[in-house]
N, CA, C and O atoms as CSV, one atom per row, in Angstrom:
chain,resi,resn,atom,element,x,y,z
A,1,MET,N,N,76.124,58.209,-15.284
A,1,MET,CA,C,74.486,57.901,-14.980
A,1,MET,C,C,74.173,56.617,-15.050
A,1,MET,O,O,73.451,56.037,-14.240
A,2,LYS,N,N,74.760,56.064,-16.125
A,2,LYS,CA,C,74.224,54.442,-16.262
A,2,LYS,C,C,74.454,53.581,-15.011
A,2,LYS,O,O,73.659,52.745,-14.581
A,3,VAL,N,N,75.570,53.876,-14.519
A,3,VAL,CA,C,76.033,53.162,-13.234
A,3,VAL,C,C,74.962,53.307,-12.194
A,3,VAL,O,O,74.481,52.344,-11.597
A,4,THR,N,N,74.576,54.678,-11.987
A,4,THR,CA,C,73.660,54.923,-10.944
A,4,THR,C,C,72.546,54.354,-11.062
A,4,THR,O,O,72.020,53.873,-10.058
A,5,ARG,N,N,71.901,54.270,-12.364
A,5,ARG,CA,C,70.478,53.573,-12.634
A,5,ARG,C,C,70.630,52.009,-12.326
A,5,ARG,O,O,69.727,51.367,-11.790
A,6,LEU,N,N,71.766,51.496,-12.685
A,6,LEU,CA,C,72.111,49.944,-12.504
A,6,LEU,C,C,72.119,49.721,-10.983
A,6,LEU,O,O,71.596,48.725,-10.483
A,7,ALA,N,N,72.753,50.716,-10.234
A,7,ALA,CA,C,72.985,50.287,-8.942
A,7,ALA,C,C,71.805,50.640,-7.917
A,7,ALA,O,O,71.834,50.207,-6.765
A,8,MET,N,N,70.654,51.535,-8.441
A,8,MET,CA,C,69.540,51.708,-7.750
A,8,MET,C,C,68.685,50.516,-7.275
A,8,MET,O,O,68.298,50.437,-6.109
A,9,PRO,N,N,68.422,49.655,-8.148
A,9,PRO,CA,C,67.643,48.402,-7.845
A,9,PRO,C,C,68.354,47.602,-6.566
A,9,PRO,O,O,67.677,47.077,-5.681
A,10,PHE,N,N,69.781,47.580,-6.588
A,10,PHE,CA,C,70.391,46.723,-5.755
A,10,PHE,C,C,70.408,47.548,-4.366
A,10,PHE,O,O,70.240,46.886,-3.342
A,11,ALA,N,N,70.591,48.883,-4.256
A,11,ALA,CA,C,70.252,49.725,-3.312
A,11,ALA,C,C,69.094,49.410,-2.501
A,11,ALA,O,O,69.212,49.233,-1.288
A,12,LEU,N,N,67.839,49.320,-3.176
A,12,LEU,CA,C,66.683,49.172,-2.747
A,12,LEU,C,C,66.601,47.707,-2.037
A,12,LEU,O,O,66.019,47.487,-0.974
A,13,LEU,N,N,67.231,46.838,-2.756
A,13,LEU,CA,C,67.174,45.281,-2.169
A,13,LEU,C,C,67.905,45.355,-0.752
A,13,LEU,O,O,67.594,44.570,0.143
A,14,ALA,N,N,68.798,46.241,-0.599
A,14,ALA,CA,C,69.731,46.046,0.686
A,14,ALA,C,C,68.811,46.830,1.690
A,14,ALA,O,O,69.241,46.957,2.837
A,15,THR,N,N,67.712,47.313,1.408
A,15,THR,CA,C,66.989,48.369,2.425
A,15,THR,C,C,65.644,47.135,2.785
A,15,THR,O,O,64.876,46.829,1.873
A,16,PRO,N,N,65.515,46.602,3.981
A,16,PRO,CA,C,64.448,45.726,4.245
A,16,PRO,C,C,63.005,46.553,3.913
A,16,PRO,O,O,62.760,47.599,4.514
A,17,LEU,N,N,62.186,46.064,3.029
A,17,LEU,CA,C,60.931,46.606,2.766
A,17,LEU,C,C,59.990,46.376,4.037
A,17,LEU,O,O,59.155,47.266,4.203
A,18,TRP,N,N,59.988,45.441,4.863
A,18,TRP,CA,C,59.364,45.336,5.976
A,18,TRP,C,C,59.798,45.985,7.128
A,18,TRP,O,O,59.295,45.713,8.218
A,19,ALA,N,N,60.670,46.803,7.003
A,19,ALA,CA,C,61.314,47.543,8.313
A,19,ALA,C,C,60.319,48.858,8.453
A,19,ALA,O,O,60.716,50.013,8.292
A,20,ALA,N,N,59.090,48.525,8.749
A,20,ALA,CA,C,58.209,49.726,9.103
A,20,ALA,C,C,58.510,50.563,10.274
A,20,ALA,O,O,58.892,50.029,11.316
A,21,GLU,N,N,58.365,51.826,10.178
A,21,GLU,CA,C,58.618,52.867,11.045
A,21,GLU,C,C,57.526,52.489,12.142
A,21,GLU,O,O,56.457,51.961,11.839
A,22,LEU,N,N,57.901,52.813,13.463
A,22,LEU,CA,C,57.107,52.830,14.611
A,22,LEU,C,C,56.086,54.071,14.620
A,22,LEU,O,O,56.497,55.161,14.223
A,23,ALA,N,N,54.974,53.948,14.994
A,23,ALA,CA,C,53.919,54.963,14.859
A,23,ALA,C,C,54.268,56.082,15.884
A,23,ALA,O,O,54.802,55.767,16.947
A,24,THR,N,N,53.969,57.435,15.582
A,24,THR,CA,C,53.983,58.387,16.548
A,24,THR,C,C,52.809,58.355,17.444
A,24,THR,O,O,51.755,57.768,17.197
A,25,GLY,N,N,53.113,59.116,18.629
A,25,GLY,CA,C,51.940,59.117,19.623
A,25,GLY,C,C,50.675,59.596,19.080
A,25,GLY,O,O,49.594,59.062,19.330
A,26,ALA,N,N,50.843,60.677,18.284
A,26,ALA,CA,C,49.598,61.027,17.709
A,26,ALA,C,C,48.806,60.012,16.615
A,26,ALA,O,O,47.579,59.961,16.535
A,27,GLN,N,N,49.649,59.287,15.863
A,27,GLN,CA,C,49.231,58.285,15.136
A,27,GLN,C,C,48.558,57.118,15.885
A,27,GLN,O,O,47.539,56.533,15.518
A,28,ILE,N,N,49.286,56.868,16.990
A,28,ILE,CA,C,48.757,55.795,17.855
A,28,ILE,C,C,47.444,56.204,18.410
A,28,ILE,O,O,46.593,55.329,18.564
A,29,ALA,N,N,47.159,57.532,18.756
A,29,ALA,CA,C,45.723,57.980,19.415
A,29,ALA,C,C,44.769,58.096,18.616
A,29,ALA,O,O,43.601,57.923,18.967
A,30,ASP,N,N,45.189,58.463,17.201
A,30,ASP,CA,C,44.218,58.581,16.081
A,30,ASP,C,C,43.596,57.181,15.696
A,30,ASP,O,O,42.431,57.056,15.319
A,31,THR,N,N,44.559,56.069,15.842
A,31,THR,CA,C,43.995,54.818,15.374
A,31,THR,C,C,43.197,54.053,16.415
A,31,THR,O,O,42.167,53.415,16.198
A,32,ILE,N,N,43.765,54.194,17.474
A,32,ILE,CA,C,43.160,53.440,18.716
A,32,ILE,C,C,41.990,53.921,19.298
A,32,ILE,O,O,41.001,53.196,19.408
A,33,THR,N,N,42.015,55.394,19.788
A,33,THR,CA,C,41.012,55.850,20.565
A,33,THR,C,C,39.728,55.682,19.961
A,33,THR,O,O,39.544,55.953,18.775
A,34,GLY,N,N,38.675,55.173,20.845
A,34,GLY,CA,C,37.463,54.989,20.490
A,34,GLY,C,C,37.085,53.584,19.605
A,34,GLY,O,O,35.938,53.267,19.291
A,35,ASN,N,N,38.132,52.931,19.326
A,35,ASN,CA,C,38.067,51.568,18.658
A,35,ASN,C,C,38.394,50.401,19.477
A,35,ASN,O,O,38.681,50.467,20.673
A,36,THR,N,N,38.337,49.302,18.765
A,36,THR,CA,C,38.597,47.973,19.456
A,36,THR,C,C,39.782,47.313,18.759
A,36,THR,O,O,39.875,47.424,17.536
A,37,VAL,N,N,40.647,46.669,19.419
A,37,VAL,CA,C,41.861,45.888,18.798
A,37,VAL,C,C,41.696,44.551,19.283
A,37,VAL,O,O,41.495,44.398,20.488
A,38,GLN,N,N,41.756,43.464,18.446
A,38,GLN,CA,C,41.561,42.160,18.496
A,38,GLN,C,C,42.696,41.460,17.812
A,38,GLN,O,O,43.073,41.595,16.648
A,39,GLY,N,N,43.154,40.711,18.730
A,39,GLY,CA,C,44.553,39.840,18.101
A,39,GLY,C,C,44.927,39.091,19.114
A,39,GLY,O,O,44.170,38.696,20.000
A,40,SER,N,N,46.286,38.829,19.017
A,40,SER,CA,C,47.153,37.860,19.961
A,40,SER,C,C,48.514,38.368,20.314
A,40,SER,O,O,49.239,38.923,19.489
A,41,MET,N,N,48.814,38.182,21.460
A,41,MET,CA,C,50.163,38.488,22.041
A,41,MET,C,C,50.695,37.132,22.203
A,41,MET,O,O,49.962,36.155,22.355
A,42,ASP,N,N,52.145,37.072,22.165
A,42,ASP,CA,C,53.134,35.934,22.166
A,42,ASP,C,C,53.014,35.504,23.460
A,42,ASP,O,O,52.929,34.285,23.608
A,43,SER,N,N,52.982,36.293,24.568
A,43,SER,CA,C,52.940,35.854,26.028
A,43,SER,C,C,51.683,35.412,26.569
A,43,SER,O,O,51.687,34.564,27.461
A,44,SER,N,N,50.673,35.864,26.155
A,44,SER,CA,C,49.218,35.860,26.770
A,44,SER,C,C,48.094,35.328,25.820
A,44,SER,O,O,46.988,35.064,26.292
A,45,GLY,N,N,48.335,35.184,24.620
A,45,GLY,CA,C,47.173,34.704,23.849
A,45,GLY,C,C,46.521,35.523,23.253
A,45,GLY,O,O,47.100,36.589,23.048
A,46,ALA,N,N,45.148,35.391,22.760
A,46,ALA,CA,C,44.290,36.182,22.248
A,46,ALA,C,C,43.518,37.137,23.189
A,46,ALA,O,O,43.102,36.833,24.306
A,47,TYR,N,N,43.395,38.256,22.617
A,47,TYR,CA,C,42.736,39.488,23.153
A,47,TYR,C,C,41.844,40.327,22.481
A,47,TYR,O,O,42.031,40.561,21.287
A,48,THR,N,N,40.966,40.777,23.042
A,48,THR,CA,C,39.885,41.968,22.178
A,48,THR,C,C,39.676,42.939,23.365
A,48,THR,O,O,39.186,42.614,24.446
A,49,GLU,N,N,40.112,44.180,23.023
A,49,GLU,CA,C,39.883,45.088,24.023
A,49,GLU,C,C,39.653,46.562,23.380
A,49,GLU,O,O,40.394,47.029,22.515
A,50,PHE,N,N,38.502,47.242,23.931
A,50,PHE,CA,C,37.946,48.402,23.543
A,50,PHE,C,C,38.699,49.616,24.325
A,50,PHE,O,O,38.927,49.564,25.534
A,51,TYR,N,N,39.039,50.656,23.541
A,51,TYR,CA,C,39.844,51.858,24.098
A,51,TYR,C,C,39.174,53.027,23.992
A,51,TYR,O,O,39.265,53.771,23.015
A,52,GLN,N,N,38.350,53.275,25.166
A,52,GLN,CA,C,37.525,54.632,25.378
A,52,GLN,C,C,38.283,55.824,25.195
A,52,GLN,O,O,39.503,55.773,25.352
A,53,SER,N,N,37.742,56.850,24.897
A,53,SER,CA,C,38.517,57.958,24.715
A,53,SER,C,C,39.037,58.620,26.066
A,53,SER,O,O,39.953,59.441,26.113
A,54,ASP,N,N,38.335,58.155,27.131
A,54,ASP,CA,C,38.634,58.639,28.555
A,54,ASP,C,C,39.879,57.930,29.142
A,54,ASP,O,O,40.301,58.200,30.267
A,55,GLY,N,N,40.419,57.052,28.365
A,55,GLY,CA,C,41.582,56.221,28.932
A,55,GLY,C,C,41.264,54.918,29.461
A,55,GLY,O,O,42.181,54.288,29.989
A,56,THR,N,N,39.906,54.326,29.392
A,56,THR,CA,C,39.379,53.174,30.008
A,56,THR,C,C,39.883,52.139,29.036
A,56,THR,O,O,40.011,52.483,27.861
A,57,ILE,N,N,40.194,50.866,29.410
A,57,ILE,CA,C,40.217,49.769,28.512
A,57,ILE,C,C,39.081,48.742,29.083
A,57,ILE,O,O,39.029,48.363,30.252
A,58,ARG,N,N,38.260,48.397,28.131
A,58,ARG,CA,C,36.971,47.469,28.388
A,58,ARG,C,C,37.405,46.251,27.599
A,58,ARG,O,O,37.965,46.315,26.504
A,59,ALA,N,N,37.051,44.950,28.353
A,59,ALA,CA,C,37.189,43.788,27.747
A,59,ALA,C,C,36.200,42.811,28.399
A,59,ALA,O,O,35.530,43.166,29.369
A,60,GLU,N,N,36.108,41.633,27.893
A,60,GLU,CA,C,35.017,40.863,28.322
A,60,GLU,C,C,34.923,40.553,29.734
A,60,GLU,O,O,33.842,40.431,30.309
A,61,SER,N,N,36.230,40.406,30.382
A,61,SER,CA,C,36.229,39.990,31.882
A,61,SER,C,C,37.203,40.774,32.573
A,61,SER,O,O,37.630,40.290,33.622
A,62,TYR,N,N,37.705,42.034,32.156
A,62,TYR,CA,C,38.568,42.825,32.785
A,62,TYR,C,C,38.390,44.181,32.347
A,62,TYR,O,O,37.780,44.418,31.304
A,63,THR,N,N,38.947,45.216,33.169
A,63,THR,CA,C,39.073,46.711,32.576
A,63,THR,C,C,40.494,47.035,33.114
A,63,THR,O,O,41.183,46.419,33.927
A,64,GLY,N,N,40.755,48.276,32.367
A,64,GLY,CA,C,42.088,48.846,32.855
A,64,GLY,C,C,42.159,50.391,32.321
A,64,GLY,O,O,41.226,51.174,32.143
A,65,ALA,N,N,43.429,50.563,32.142
A,65,ALA,CA,C,43.422,51.979,31.707
A,65,ALA,C,C,44.839,52.107,30.734
A,65,ALA,O,O,45.886,51.489,30.928
A,66,TRP,N,N,44.594,52.975,29.759
A,66,TRP,CA,C,45.671,53.156,28.769
A,66,TRP,C,C,45.767,54.602,28.600
A,66,TRP,O,O,44.832,55.375,28.810
A,67,SER,N,N,47.036,54.964,28.179
A,67,SER,CA,C,47.512,56.619,27.820
A,67,SER,C,C,48.565,56.600,26.795
A,67,SER,O,O,49.156,55.540,26.588
A,68,ILE,N,N,48.805,57.448,26.262
A,68,ILE,CA,C,49.800,57.733,25.213
A,68,ILE,C,C,50.986,58.415,26.054
A,68,ILE,O,O,50.692,59.482,26.593
A,69,GLU,N,N,52.235,57.949,26.224
A,69,GLU,CA,C,53.291,58.661,26.645
A,69,GLU,C,C,54.496,58.664,25.499
A,69,GLU,O,O,55.108,57.658,25.138
A,70,GLY,N,N,54.671,59.811,25.081
A,70,GLY,CA,C,55.660,60.110,23.955
A,70,GLY,C,C,55.045,59.335,22.822
A,70,GLY,O,O,53.880,59.620,22.547
A,71,ASP,N,N,55.683,58.342,22.080
A,71,ASP,CA,C,55.503,57.689,21.031
A,71,ASP,C,C,55.153,56.059,21.486
A,71,ASP,O,O,55.473,55.083,20.808
A,72,THR,N,N,54.527,56.016,22.607
A,72,THR,CA,C,54.327,54.811,23.076
A,72,THR,C,C,52.859,54.737,23.525
A,72,THR,O,O,52.187,55.768,23.571
A,73,MET,N,N,52.339,53.524,23.862
A,73,MET,CA,C,50.996,53.241,24.270
A,73,MET,C,C,51.043,52.542,25.502
A,73,MET,O,O,51.526,51.416,25.387
A,74,CYS,N,N,50.644,52.904,26.797
A,74,CYS,CA,C,50.990,52.584,28.176
A,74,CYS,C,C,49.611,51.726,28.414
A,74,CYS,O,O,48.553,52.003,27.849
A,75,PHE,N,N,49.779,50.675,29.309
A,75,PHE,CA,C,48.602,49.820,29.832
A,75,PHE,C,C,48.907,49.725,31.373
A,75,PHE,O,O,50.021,49.720,31.897
A,76,ASP,N,N,47.700,49.652,31.972
A,76,ASP,CA,C,47.774,49.568,33.381
A,76,ASP,C,C,46.544,48.782,33.806
A,76,ASP,O,O,45.404,49.231,33.682
A,77,TYR,N,N,46.809,47.667,34.280
A,77,TYR,CA,C,45.765,46.666,34.594
A,77,TYR,C,C,45.515,46.487,36.033
A,77,TYR,O,O,44.754,45.638,36.498
A,78,GLY,N,N,46.250,47.396,36.756
A,78,GLY,CA,C,46.205,47.449,38.248
A,78,GLY,C,C,47.048,46.190,38.941
A,78,GLY,O,O,46.872,45.848,40.110
A,79,GLU,N,N,48.000,45.550,38.026
A,79,GLU,CA,C,48.692,44.523,38.692
A,79,GLU,C,C,50.265,44.925,38.464
A,79,GLU,O,O,50.946,44.242,37.698
A,80,GLY,N,N,50.820,46.048,39.148
A,80,GLY,CA,C,52.015,46.374,38.976
A,80,GLY,C,C,52.072,47.685,38.203
A,80,GLY,O,O,51.026,48.310,38.026
A,81,PRO,N,N,53.102,48.087,37.786
A,81,PRO,CA,C,53.478,49.412,37.299
A,81,PRO,C,C,52.857,49.130,35.610
A,81,PRO,O,O,52.686,48.014,35.119
A,82,ALA,N,N,52.617,50.327,34.990
A,82,ALA,CA,C,52.030,50.408,33.682
A,82,ALA,C,C,53.087,49.845,32.824
A,82,ALA,O,O,54.240,50.074,33.188
A,83,GLU,N,N,52.901,49.111,31.690
A,83,GLU,CA,C,53.917,48.840,30.538
A,83,GLU,C,C,53.615,49.706,29.478
A,83,GLU,O,O,52.483,50.120,29.226
A,84,CYS,N,N,54.822,50.026,28.746
A,84,CYS,CA,C,54.508,50.871,27.373
A,84,CYS,C,C,54.912,50.289,26.174
A,84,CYS,O,O,55.895,49.578,26.381
A,85,TRP,N,N,54.590,50.291,25.093
A,85,TRP,CA,C,54.750,49.694,23.979
A,85,TRP,C,C,54.632,50.546,22.545
A,85,TRP,O,O,53.692,51.271,22.218
A,86,GLY,N,N,55.640,50.309,21.910
A,86,GLY,CA,C,55.749,51.001,20.479
A,86,GLY,C,C,54.553,50.295,19.878
A,86,GLY,O,O,53.969,49.425,20.524
A,87,LEU,N,N,54.113,50.695,18.474
A,87,LEU,CA,C,53.204,50.312,17.786
A,87,LEU,C,C,53.778,50.496,16.304
A,87,LEU,O,O,54.531,51.432,16.035
A,88,LYS,N,N,53.392,49.585,15.397
A,88,LYS,CA,C,53.770,49.698,14.158
A,88,LYS,C,C,52.254,49.797,13.465
A,88,LYS,O,O,51.667,48.762,13.779
A,89,ILE,N,N,51.599,50.441,12.839
A,89,ILE,CA,C,50.308,50.404,12.158
A,89,ILE,C,C,50.413,50.453,10.671
A,89,ILE,O,O,51.119,51.270,10.079
A,90,ASP,N,N,49.734,49.610,10.135
A,90,ASP,CA,C,49.850,49.332,8.661
A,90,ASP,C,C,48.157,49.144,8.511
A,90,ASP,O,O,47.588,48.114,8.871
A,91,GLY,N,N,47.573,50.117,8.019
A,91,GLY,CA,C,46.093,50.252,7.735
A,91,GLY,C,C,45.298,49.743,9.089
A,91,GLY,O,O,45.472,50.461,10.074
A,92,GLU,N,N,44.599,48.796,9.228
A,92,GLU,CA,C,43.769,48.125,10.143
A,92,GLU,C,C,44.730,47.186,11.017
A,92,GLU,O,O,44.189,46.746,12.031
A,93,THR,N,N,45.948,46.834,10.822
A,93,THR,CA,C,46.634,45.919,11.401
A,93,THR,C,C,47.743,46.755,12.336
A,93,THR,O,O,48.374,47.723,11.911
A,94,VAL,N,N,47.862,46.227,13.630
A,94,VAL,CA,C,48.862,46.833,14.589
A,94,VAL,C,C,49.890,45.700,14.921
A,94,VAL,O,O,49.596,44.506,14.855
A,95,THR,N,N,51.033,46.143,15.258
A,95,THR,CA,C,52.051,45.350,15.741
A,95,THR,C,C,52.635,45.611,17.006
A,95,THR,O,O,53.403,46.573,17.002
A,96,TRP,N,N,52.489,45.031,18.078
A,96,TRP,CA,C,53.142,45.647,19.372
A,96,TRP,C,C,54.380,45.415,19.461
A,96,TRP,O,O,54.769,44.293,19.138
A,97,ILE,N,N,55.323,46.398,19.918
A,97,ILE,CA,C,56.866,46.214,20.016
A,97,ILE,C,C,57.229,46.625,21.334
A,97,ILE,O,O,56.967,47.720,21.833
A,98,LYS,N,N,57.973,45.490,21.975
A,98,LYS,CA,C,58.422,45.802,23.125
A,98,LYS,C,C,60.112,45.370,23.140
A,98,LYS,O,O,60.552,44.252,22.874
A,99,ASP,N,N,60.871,46.523,23.507
A,99,ASP,CA,C,62.371,46.120,23.481
A,99,ASP,C,C,62.847,45.700,22.251
A,99,ASP,O,O,63.560,44.699,22.207
A,100,GLY,N,N,62.480,46.489,20.951
A,100,GLY,CA,C,62.617,46.240,19.637
A,100,GLY,C,C,62.264,44.847,19.111
A,100,GLY,O,O,62.775,44.411,18.080
A,101,GLU,N,N,61.424,44.191,19.804
A,101,GLU,CA,C,60.725,43.021,19.234
A,101,GLU,C,C,59.364,42.998,19.018
A,101,GLU,O,O,58.619,43.586,19.802
A,102,ASP,N,N,58.892,42.338,17.966
A,102,ASP,CA,C,57.498,42.299,17.632
A,102,ASP,C,C,56.848,41.096,18.627
A,102,ASP,O,O,57.177,39.913,18.543
A,103,LEU,N,N,55.940,41.590,19.506
A,103,LEU,CA,C,55.485,40.437,20.351
A,103,LEU,C,C,53.758,40.203,20.311
A,103,LEU,O,O,53.107,39.458,21.045
A,104,GLY,N,N,53.360,40.903,19.441
A,104,GLY,CA,C,51.961,40.621,19.118
A,104,GLY,C,C,51.342,41.317,18.118
A,104,GLY,O,O,51.923,42.344,17.766
A,105,THR,N,N,50.175,40.996,17.486
A,105,THR,CA,C,49.637,41.517,16.518
A,105,THR,C,C,48.095,41.903,16.734
A,105,THR,O,O,47.578,41.410,17.736
A,106,GLY,N,N,47.354,42.655,15.989
A,106,GLY,CA,C,45.960,42.838,16.096
A,106,GLY,C,C,45.351,43.654,14.861
A,106,GLY,O,O,45.986,44.243,13.986
A,107,THR,N,N,44.027,43.549,14.998
A,107,THR,CA,C,43.275,44.221,13.953
A,107,THR,C,C,42.440,45.292,14.613
A,107,THR,O,O,41.771,45.044,15.616
A,108,VAL,N,N,42.474,46.317,14.125
A,108,VAL,CA,C,41.609,47.571,14.654
A,108,VAL,C,C,40.196,47.284,14.033
A,108,VAL,O,O,40.037,46.918,12.868
A,109,LEU,N,N,39.161,47.497,14.963
A,109,LEU,CA,C,37.832,47.338,14.529
A,109,LEU,C,C,37.288,48.660,14.767
A,109,LEU,O,O,37.764,49.299,15.706
A,110,PRO,N,N,36.264,49.227,13.988
A,110,PRO,CA,C,35.652,50.344,14.489
A,110,PRO,C,C,34.733,50.361,15.426
A,110,PRO,O,O,33.790,49.572,15.353
A,111,GLY,N,N,34.849,51.299,16.515
A,111,GLY,CA,C,33.762,51.402,17.676
A,111,GLY,C,C,34.228,50.287,18.618
A,111,GLY,O,O,35.387,49.924,18.817
A,112,ASN,N,N,33.102,49.816,19.158
A,112,ASN,CA,C,32.840,48.876,20.209
A,112,ASN,C,C,31.774,47.859,19.761
A,112,ASN,O,O,30.616,47.843,20.178
A,113,PRO,N,N,32.292,47.037,18.884
A,113,PRO,CA,C,31.318,46.178,18.419
A,113,PRO,C,C,30.848,44.946,19.226
A,113,PRO,O,O,29.864,44.282,18.901
A,114,ASN,N,N,31.647,44.681,20.335
A,114,ASN,CA,C,31.197,43.684,21.311
A,114,ASN,C,C,30.544,44.277,22.574
A,114,ASN,O,O,30.262,43.570,23.541
A,115,GLY,N,N,30.298,45.702,22.521
A,115,GLY,CA,C,29.512,46.341,23.546
A,115,GLY,C,C,29.997,46.168,24.962
A,115,GLY,O,O,29.249,45.987,25.923
A,116,TYR,N,N,31.422,46.243,25.014
A,116,TYR,CA,C,32.031,46.303,26.293
A,116,TYR,C,C,31.807,47.377,26.936
A,116,TYR,O,O,32.287,47.537,28.058
């Protein structure tokens, strides 16, 4: 029993504490629907988007469509096929995951504070 107690802290250290699970489709929908996400993507920089409950994306200078497919959030901006992303959700913080890599982050803001 004593060996088990001593080994436990080392076993916990071997498991990365930062390895958050990807959100489910239901968690994504609950977090995103009717809210704004503001953040930055590695490939395109800063963004602020409002995700209407009807699947419309509204931003300052463009619109698009969003949907949940399985446990991913998909985006269609009318320029090619839709792209789907996994999300890690930690309170108001989201991390956008593509092909297993963290490629952007954002903060969920309640409602549509920018009036898009």
